[in-house]
C-alpha positions in Angstrom: -26.2 -50.9 18.9 -24.1 -51.8 15.9 -20.5 -53.1 15.6 -17.8 -53.6 13.1 -16.4 -57.1 13.4 -12.8 -58.3 13.1 -11.2 -61.5 14.4 -14.6 -62.7 15.5 -15.1 -59.8 18.0 -16.5 -56.3 18.3 -13.9 -53.6 17.6 -16.0 -50.4 17.2 -19.2 -50.2 19.1 -21.7 -47.6 17.8 -25.1 -46.8 19.5 -26.2 -45.0 16.3 -24.5 -45.9 13.0 -25.1 -42.5 11.4 -23.8 -43.4 7.9 -24.1 -39.9 6.7 -22.1 -38.4 9.6 -19.7 -35.6 8.6 -17.5 -36.1 11.7 -16.5 -38.9 14.1 -15.3 -39.3 17.7 -13.3 -42.4 18.4 -13.2 -43.2 22.2 -10.9 -45.4 24.3 -12.0 -46.5 27.8 -10.0 -46.5 31.0 -8.3 -49.7 32.2 -10.9 -52.4 32.7 -13.6 -50.1 31.2 -16.4 -50.8 28.9 -17.0 -49.1 25.5 -20.7 -48.9 26.4 -20.0 -46.1 28.8 -19.0 -43.9 25.9 -21.3 -45.3 23.3 -24.2 -43.7 25.2 -22.6 -40.3 24.8 -23.7 -40.3 21.1 -27.3 -39.5 22.3 -25.9 -36.1 23.3 -24.1 -35.3 20.1 -25.5 -33.9 16.8 -26.7 -36.4 14.2 -23.8 -35.2 12.0 -21.3 -36.6 14.6 -20.8 -40.4 14.8 -19.3 -41.7 18.1 -17.4 -45.0 18.0 -16.1 -46.7 21.1 -13.3 -49.3 20.9 -13.8 -52.8 22.4 -10.4 -54.4 23.1 -9.8 -58.1 22.6 -10.1 -60.2 25.7 -12.6 -57.8 27.2 -16.4 -57.6 27.2 -18.0 -58.8 24.0 -14.5 -60.0 22.9 -13.8 -62.0 26.1 -13.4 -65.2 24.2 -10.4 -63.8 22.3 -6.9 -63.7 23.8 -6.4 -60.4 25.6 -4.0 -58.0 23.9 -1.4 -56.8 26.3 0.7 -54.4 24.2 -0.2 -50.8 23.3 1.5 -51.3 19.9 -0.7 -54.2 18.9 -3.9 -52.4 20.0 -2.9 -49.3 18.1 -2.2 -51.3 14.9 -5.5 -53.2 15.1 -7.6 -50.0 15.7 -5.8 -48.0 13.0 -6.4 -50.9 10.5 -10.1 -51.2 11.5 -11.2 -47.6 12.0 -10.1 -46.2 8.7 -11.4 -42.7 9.3 -13.1 -41.3 6.2 -14.4 -38.1 7.7 -12.8 -35.5 10.1 -12.4 -37.2 13.5 -11.4 -36.7 17.1 -9.5 -39.2 19.2 -10.5 -39.3 22.9 -9.3 -41.4 25.8 -9.7 -41.5 29.5 -6.8 -42.5 31.8 -5.2 -45.5 30.0 -7.4 -44.7 27.1 -5.6 -41.4 26.6 -2.3 -43.3 26.0 -4.1 -45.6 23.4 -5.5 -42.6 21.6 -2.0 -41.1 21.3 -0.6 -44.4 20.1 -3.4 -44.6 17.4 -2.7 -41.1 16.2 1.0 -41.9 15.8 0.2 -45.3 14.1 -2.2 -43.6 11.6 0.6 -41.1 10.8 3.1 -43.9 10.3 0.6 -45.6 7.9 0.2 -42.3 5.9 -3.3 -42.0 7.2 -5.2 -38.8 8.2 -4.5 -36.9 11.4 -7.2 -36.2 13.9 -8.7 -32.8 14.2 -7.8 -32.9 17.8 -6.5 -35.4 20.4 -8.5 -35.1 23.6 -7.2 -36.9 26.7 -8.8 -37.1 30.1 -7.1 -37.9 33.5 -4.2 -39.4 31.5 -0.5 -39.3 32.4 1.6 -37.9 29.7 4.6 -39.9 28.4 7.2 -40.7 29.6 5.2 -42.8 32.0 6.0 -43.2 35.7 7.4 -46.6 36.6 6.7 -48.3 39.9 9.3 -50.4 41.7 6.9 -53.3 41.7 4.7 -53.4 38.6 1.1 -53.9 39.4 0.5 -56.4 36.7 3.0 -58.8 38.2 1.1 -59.2 41.5 -0.9 -62.4 42.3 -4.6 -62.1 41.7 -5.7 -61.3 45.2 -3.0 -58.6 45.7 -3.7 -57.3 42.2 -7.4 -56.9 42.8 -6.9 -55.3 46.2 -4.5 -52.7 44.6 -6.9 -52.0 41.7 -9.8 -51.4 44.1 -7.6 -49.2 46.3 -6.6 -47.0 43.3 -9.9 -46.9 41.3 -12.7 -48.0 43.6 -14.4 -51.2 44.5 -15.9 -53.4 41.8 -19.7 -53.7 41.8 -21.1 -56.3 44.2 -22.8 -58.3 41.4 -19.3 -58.8 39.8 -17.6 -59.7 43.1 -20.4 -62.2 44.0 -20.0 -64.3 40.8 -16.6 -66.0 40.5 -16.8 -66.2 36.7 -17.5 -62.4 36.4 -14.8 -61.6 38.9 -12.3 -63.7 37.1 -13.2 -62.0 33.8 -12.9 -58.5 35.4 -9.5 -59.3 36.9 -8.2 -60.6 33.5 -9.4 -57.5 31.7 -7.8 -55.2 34.3 -4.6 -57.1 34.2 -4.4 -57.0 30.4 -4.9 -53.2 30.4 -2.5 -52.6 33.2 0.1 -54.8 31.6 -0.2 -52.8 28.4 0.2 -49.6 30.3 3.1 -50.6 32.5 5.1 -52.2 29.7 4.7 -49.5 27.1 7.8 -47.5 26.3 6.6 -44.5 24.3 9.0 -44.3 21.3 10.8 -41.1 20.5 9.6 -39.3 17.5 8.2 -36.2 16.0 5.3 -34.6 18.0 1.8 -34.7 16.4 0.7 -31.9 14.3 -2.8 -31.8 15.6 -3.9 -29.8 18.7 -4.3 -31.5 22.0 -6.8 -30.9 24.8 -5.9 -32.3 28.2 -8.7 -32.5 30.8 -8.1 -33.4 34.4 -10.1 -33.4 37.7 -9.0 -30.8 40.1 -8.5 -33.5 42.8 -5.6 -35.1 40.9 -4.2 -32.2 38.9 -0.9 -32.4 40.9 -0.6 -36.2 40.3 -1.4 -35.9 36.6 0.0 -32.5 35.4 -1.8 -31.9 32.2 0.7 -29.4 30.9 3.2 -32.3 30.2 1.1 -33.1 27.2 2.7 -30.1 25.4 5.6 -32.3 24.5 3.3 -34.6 22.3 2.3 -31.9 19.8 3.5 -29.1 17.6 0.1 -27.5 17.8 -1.4 -25.8 20.8 -2.2 -27.6 24.0 -5.4 -26.6 25.8 -5.6 -27.5 29.5 -9.0 -27.8 31.2 -9.3 -28.5 34.9 -12.8 -29.6 36.0 -14.2 -30.4 39.4 -13.8 -33.9 40.7 -11.5 -36.9 41.0 -10.3 -39.6 38.6 -13.8 -40.3 37.2 -15.0 -36.7 37.2 -16.3 -37.2 33.6 -19.2 -39.2 34.9 -20.7 -35.9 36.3 -23.3 -34.4 34.0 -21.8 -30.9 33.7 -18.2 -32.3 33.4 -19.3 -34.6 30.6 -21.0 -31.6 28.9 -17.7 -29.8 28.8 -16.0 -32.8 27.1 -18.7 -33.2 24.5 -18.6 -29.5 23.8 -14.9 -30.0 23.0 -15.8 -32.7 20.5 -18.4 -30.5 18.8 -16.0 -27.5 18.6 -13.2 -29.6 17.1 -15.6 -31.0 14.4 -17.2 -27.6 13.8 -20.5 -28.4 15.3 -20.8 -25.7 18.1 -23.3 -26.2 20.9 -26.6 -24.5 20.3 -28.2 -22.7 23.2 -30.6 -24.9 25.1 -32.4 -23.2 28.0 -33.0 -26.6 29.6 -29.4 -27.9 29.3 -27.0 -27.9 32.3 -24.5 -25.2 32.4 -20.9 -26.3 31.7 -18.7 -26.2 34.7 -16.1 -23.5 35.2 -12.7 -24.6 34.1 -9.1 -23.4 34.4 -7.8 -23.1 30.8 -4.3 -22.6 29.6 -2.5 -22.7 26.3 1.1 -23.9 25.8 2.9 -23.9 22.5 
């Protein structure tokens, strides 16, 4: 696995460098997530498509760096580091969808290229909902309890080692702080198309149609089976990867041994 290095830490994690790639997918993880989860997806993409996953400061391999707690700073750093030179797709799951949108807007403000498509997954569309008591302001014990209530229990090996648990809580808090304090600025919608995926178990909580306000192009809505982390299912992941290939003009070839993509509810909104 290779990395691009900035400020002493890993910014873009790549399982396969693929220097001759003709397209790229840039992935943003959910709150507290690891880029390694998405770096492995490159094994299922054509050699002509390079997949890069973003490692945020203060998390994972960059744990020694001060955690970034504002969406704006994250977007500026990624836009400065990524420097897309080939057609590319921006993808983010949950909190990562907000980061992907912010990076697309930052690239536009810098006069940079637009993505072929913005793909978001289980992500609330701006304007973001605001809780009466922000999660990131809670003490550690209450914060961890609420994180696990919403997104599931941390693995036992993490909970059983105080240093790992402290690091995990710090990473979650940094991401949740960035999410809860971000005020999406008004501005022109993006010109690129947007695809919004969501699991059918939380479609009502995260209405994907609201992403229509972020783009002048078409919005494609896809509802797949599952809850917040539906994308960890093999067939659901296949549907997301097929969206990447189509956006970069590398359609899926028929493989008799490959799993069939799940049925999805699809809609278009202009």
